[in-house]
Each structure stands twice: as C-alpha cells, then as structure tokens.
C-alpha positions, 0 to 999 in steps of 0.5 A: 826136651831139647838140651841147652847145648844144642840150642846154643849151638844153633843160636848165632848173635848178629855180629857186625862183621857178618853184615854186608855194607852197601856204600855209594862212592861219589867223586867230589873233586879231582883233576877232571876236565870240563869236557868230561864233567859235562858228559858225566855230571855224576860219577859214582859207584855202589860197592858192597863190602863185608864187615870183616873186610878192611878199609884197605879192601875198600880202597882196592874196590874203589881203585878197581871201580874207577879203573885206576892204574897207578897206586898212590897214598890214600886215607879215609876220614870220619867225623869231620866237616869236610875234606882236610878237617883237622877234627876228622879221624883219619885212617891211614897206611901203617907208615903214616900212623906215627907221622911226626908232621901230623900236628897231633891228628888222631890216626889209625891203621886202615889195614887193621880196621874192619868195616864192621868195627866202624859202627856205621848206620844207614845215612852215615857219610865219610871221606876218601882221599886218593893221590895226595898230589892230584887230590881225588876226593870222594864222599862215601855214603852208607846206603844199606846194611844187611845180614851177610848173604853168600857171595864174594866181597867186595863187589861193584854192583852199580856204575853211574858215569864213566870213569875219569882218566886218572891222568887227564890229557889236558892238551886234548881239552877243547 
C-alpha cells in the first residue's frame, strides 16, 4: 500500500504559472509608410511566453520580434473597447502607476504582473501601446494555452511580414 505522503509528493496541481501562452501580436497602427503597407498587408508575430513571466518580459519579446532599436514608454490595456478606452485597465511601468494626471484610470505595475495571473482564456485579446509619441498600437490575441513544455521562454515562433522600421524614412517614400 502506498503512503499518503508519497502520493502527495507526486501529484502536482495545474498552476497557471506552469503554462505556456501562445500569443499572436499584430501591429494595428503606427508610422508605417504606404509603400511598406502595400508590401506587408499583415505584420504579426507569434510569441510563446511562460505564465511565470511578466508583462515586462512580453514587452521585451515584442520589442525583439519587431526588431526595434530604441526603448520608449509602453503599456498594456485589458478589457476596453479599443485603444485609449478610459474603461480599460492599464498595466504601466512603475513610474506611471501613481500618475497624478491619469484621470482616475486604474493602473497596475507591469513589472510585477505575471502572464499567468491575468486569467487568460483562448480567444482573449488585449492591447499593447509602444512609444507614446509615434503611437505603435498592437492587438494581442491568446491563441493557445498549454502545460509548460521544456525550453526557454519567451520565444518567437512565427513571423508574418517584414518588421517595419521604427522610424520610417518619409523622404524615401514614392
């Protein structure tokens, strides 16, 4: 007969932070030239990230996936009806959590928010806003949630379209 303590040591609950989330990240708007848009009608990346990683880790994966060069402010938005929706919950950098000019918007620290803590379901979507001057807007769709296979995360698993230049050369436009 097995002892209870042995069977408890073997059993592991399904913890959200032990899962891998597959996210499809689309650029929905930004300073993209017409020429680039014609050549690349869809620009997206599929990124896998562990539930134990943070929104900040997701930002770095997106930054790398789109081959960006210069860091800027950024935030993630959940539950709104679109970009800049005042009803959306924002996850921001620590310096912006207690922003006195935020009009009472609910904001949380993205460096402390894990992907697994957000309660995602397949089909959920949320926003990512990068560079508050050039306004790169992204939609992120949750396309799969799996038990965590081994490997290093986050990782880029698919690229569709070229990466737009972070600062387009408008003078070279036809």
